[in-house]
C-alpha positions as CSV (number, residue, x, y, z in Angstrom):
1,M,1.5,-22.0,9.7
2,S,2.7,-24.4,6.9
3,T,6.0,-24.0,5.2
4,V,6.0,-23.0,1.5
5,T,8.5,-23.0,-1.3
6,A,9.2,-20.0,-3.6
7,A,7.5,-22.0,-6.4
8,Q,4.4,-22.2,-4.3
9,V,4.4,-18.5,-3.5
10,F,4.6,-17.7,-7.3
11,S,1.9,-20.2,-8.2
12,A,-0.5,-19.4,-5.4
13,S,-1.5,-16.0,-6.8
14,P,-1.0,-14.3,-10.2
15,I,-0.7,-11.0,-8.4
16,I,1.2,-10.2,-5.2
17,P,0.2,-6.9,-3.7
18,V,3.1,-4.8,-2.4
19,M,1.7,-3.5,0.9
20,V,3.1,-0.6,2.8
21,I,1.4,-0.5,6.1
22,E,1.6,2.9,7.9
23,H,-0.9,2.1,10.6
24,L,-1.1,-1.3,12.2
25,E,-4.9,-1.1,12.5
26,D,-5.2,-1.1,8.7
27,A,-3.2,-4.3,8.2
28,V,-5.9,-7.0,8.8
29,P,-8.8,-5.1,7.1
30,L,-6.6,-4.5,4.0
31,A,-5.6,-8.1,3.8
32,K,-9.2,-9.2,4.2
33,A,-10.3,-6.8,1.5
34,L,-7.7,-8.3,-0.8
35,S,-8.6,-11.8,0.2
36,D,-12.3,-11.2,-0.5
37,G,-11.3,-10.1,-4.0
38,G,-9.4,-13.3,-4.6
39,I,-5.8,-12.4,-3.6
40,N,-4.3,-14.5,-0.8
41,V,-0.6,-13.8,-1.1
42,F,0.7,-10.7,0.6
43,E,4.1,-8.9,0.5
44,I,4.2,-6.6,3.5
45,T,7.3,-4.4,3.1
46,L,9.6,-3.5,5.9
47,R,9.5,0.2,5.1
48,T,7.4,1.3,8.1
49,Q,7.4,0.9,11.9
50,A,4.2,-1.0,11.6
51,A,5.4,-3.7,9.2
52,I,6.5,-6.4,11.6
53,G,3.3,-6.1,13.7
54,A,1.3,-6.2,10.5
55,I,3.0,-9.4,9.4
56,E,2.1,-11.0,12.7
57,A,-1.5,-9.7,12.7
58,V,-2.3,-10.8,9.2
59,S,-0.6,-14.2,9.7
60,K,-2.9,-14.8,12.7
61,A,-6.1,-13.3,11.2
62,L,-5.8,-15.1,7.8
63,P,-4.1,-18.4,8.5
64,D,-4.9,-19.8,5.0
65,S,-3.1,-16.9,3.3
66,I,0.6,-16.7,2.5
67,V,2.2,-13.7,4.2
68,G,5.7,-12.6,3.3
69,A,8.1,-9.8,4.1
70,G,9.4,-7.4,1.4
71,T,12.3,-4.8,1.3
72,V,14.3,-7.0,3.7
73,I,18.0,-5.9,3.5
74,N,19.8,-7.6,6.4
75,P,19.7,-10.9,8.4
76,E,18.2,-9.1,11.5
77,Q,15.2,-8.1,9.5
78,Y,15.0,-11.6,8.0
79,Q,14.8,-13.1,11.5
80,Q,12.3,-10.5,12.8
81,A,10.0,-11.2,9.8
82,V,10.2,-14.9,10.3
83,N,9.5,-14.6,14.0
84,A,6.4,-12.5,13.1
85,G,5.2,-15.3,10.8
86,A,6.5,-14.4,7.4
87,Q,6.5,-17.4,5.1
88,F,8.7,-15.9,2.4
89,V,11.2,-13.1,2.3
90,I,11.9,-10.7,-0.6
91,S,14.8,-8.3,-1.0
92,P,15.1,-5.4,-3.5
93,G,18.5,-6.8,-4.7
94,F,20.5,-10.0,-4.4
95,S,22.4,-10.4,-1.1
96,P,24.7,-13.4,-0.4
97,A,24.4,-12.6,3.3
98,L,20.6,-12.9,3.1
99,L,20.9,-16.1,1.1
100,E,23.3,-17.6,3.7
101,Y,21.0,-16.6,6.5
102,S,18.0,-18.0,4.7
103,Q,19.6,-21.4,4.6
104,K,19.4,-21.6,8.4
105,L,15.6,-21.2,8.2
106,N,12.9,-23.0,6.4
107,V,11.6,-19.8,4.8
108,P,12.4,-19.1,1.2
109,Y,14.4,-16.2,0.0
110,I,13.3,-14.4,-3.2
111,P,16.0,-11.9,-4.2
112,G,15.5,-8.9,-6.5
113,V,17.6,-8.9,-9.7
114,A,18.0,-6.3,-12.5
115,T,20.8,-7.6,-14.7
116,A,21.8,-10.8,-16.4
117,S,24.9,-11.0,-14.2
118,E,22.7,-10.9,-11.0
119,M,20.4,-13.5,-12.5
120,V,23.3,-15.9,-13.3
121,T,24.7,-15.3,-9.8
122,A,21.4,-16.2,-8.2
123,L,21.2,-19.3,-10.3
124,S,24.7,-20.3,-9.2
125,Y,23.3,-20.3,-5.6
126,G,20.3,-22.5,-6.7
127,L,17.7,-19.7,-6.8
128,D,15.5,-19.7,-9.8
129,F,12.4,-17.8,-8.6
130,L,13.4,-14.2,-8.7
131,K,12.0,-10.7,-8.4
132,F,12.7,-8.5,-11.4
133,F,13.0,-5.1,-9.9
134,P,12.4,-2.3,-10.7
135,A,10.7,-3.9,-13.7
136,E,9.7,-0.9,-15.9
137,A,12.8,1.1,-15.1
138,N,15.0,-1.8,-16.2
139,G,13.4,-2.2,-19.6
140,G,10.3,-4.2,-18.7
141,V,8.8,-6.8,-21.0
142,P,11.5,-6.6,-23.8
143,V,14.3,-7.2,-21.3
144,L,12.5,-10.1,-19.7
145,K,11.8,-11.6,-23.1
146,A,15.5,-11.3,-24.0
147,V,17.0,-12.7,-20.8
148,S,14.5,-15.6,-20.6
149,A,15.7,-16.8,-24.0
150,A,19.2,-17.2,-22.5
151,L,18.0,-18.2,-19.0
152,P,14.8,-20.2,-19.5
153,Q,15.2,-21.9,-16.1
154,I,14.3,-18.7,-14.2
155,T,10.7,-17.7,-13.2
156,F,10.2,-14.0,-12.5
157,C,8.0,-11.8,-10.5
158,P,8.3,-8.4,-12.2
159,T,7.6,-5.6,-9.7
160,G,7.9,-1.8,-10.0
161,G,5.8,0.0,-12.6
162,V,3.5,-3.0,-13.2
163,K,-0.1,-1.9,-13.5
164,E,-3.4,-2.8,-15.1
165,A,-2.4,-1.1,-18.4
166,N,0.7,-3.3,-18.9
167,L,-0.3,-6.4,-17.0
168,A,-1.2,-8.3,-20.2
169,S,2.2,-7.9,-21.8
170,Y,3.9,-9.3,-18.7
171,L,1.6,-12.2,-18.2
172,A,2.0,-13.1,-21.9
173,L,5.7,-14.1,-21.1
174,D,6.2,-17.8,-20.2
175,C,9.0,-16.7,-17.7
176,V,6.6,-14.6,-15.6
177,G,5.0,-16.6,-12.8
178,T,3.3,-13.8,-10.9
179,V,3.6,-10.0,-10.8
180,G,3.9,-7.5,-7.9
181,G,1.9,-4.4,-7.8
182,T,0.0,-1.7,-5.9
183,W,-2.7,-0.6,-8.3
184,M,-5.4,-2.6,-6.5
185,I,-4.5,-1.0,-3.2
186,P,-4.4,2.8,-3.8
187,Q,-3.2,4.8,-0.8
188,S,-6.3,7.0,-1.1
189,A,-8.6,4.0,-0.5
190,I,-6.5,2.9,2.5
191,D,-6.5,6.4,4.0
192,K,-10.3,6.4,3.7
193,K,-10.6,2.8,4.9
194,D,-12.6,2.1,1.8
195,W,-12.0,-1.6,1.9
196,A,-14.9,-2.4,-0.4
197,S,-13.3,-0.6,-3.3
198,I,-10.0,-2.5,-2.7
199,T,-12.0,-5.7,-2.8
200,E,-13.6,-4.7,-6.1
201,L,-10.2,-3.6,-7.6
202,S,-8.7,-7.0,-6.5
203,R,-11.6,-8.9,-8.0
204,K,-11.2,-7.0,-11.3
205,A,-7.5,-7.7,-11.3
206,C,-8.1,-11.4,-10.7
207,E,-10.7,-11.5,-13.4
208,L,-8.4,-9.8,-15.8
209,V,-5.6,-12.3,-15.1
210,A,-8.0,-15.2,-15.5
211,S,-9.1,-13.9,-18.9
212,L,-5.5,-13.4,-20.0
213,R,-4.3,-16.8,-18.9
214,G,-7.4,-18.7,-19.7
């Protein structure tokens, strides 16, 4: 497993699927379905008992992908995720404790921010690749457009309410490096183990991004 920077995570894929793995046996087939559709960066959220095992399984099965942990809220989870093979860590909000812990490890920390104050705080710690969360609930594109005028050094990954219908408006912003979403991994398809449809949705998403960004 090679080390990556937050900048590399954002540039590696224009879409980062937010994966909630309920059953460990679904982890690798789901990741492979996404990969077959052109998506090779995965955020596996620590919302389920299967999450740590899923990070380990996907990291081993798809060594050329970039596997990260999401919804990390304390240093213990950070360490568990890294031990399992996570190459980046995302939290829903900004945490000085997580930042401090991340500096002991060679695994980048990407905090969630919702306000200009949180963004300036993150910058003061040297973090300029940030998750804007929850994006739509916090004003979405107009807010990002406004804050990026004041804070042009930040690159964002808006997550939360981002979907195919509003993807173009987010990707039109220079401050957006990638987006997080779930529309290409509907729970109904996972429940049915319909991996082919997830591959097709992922392919369409990547084609849409390519057409938008030229």
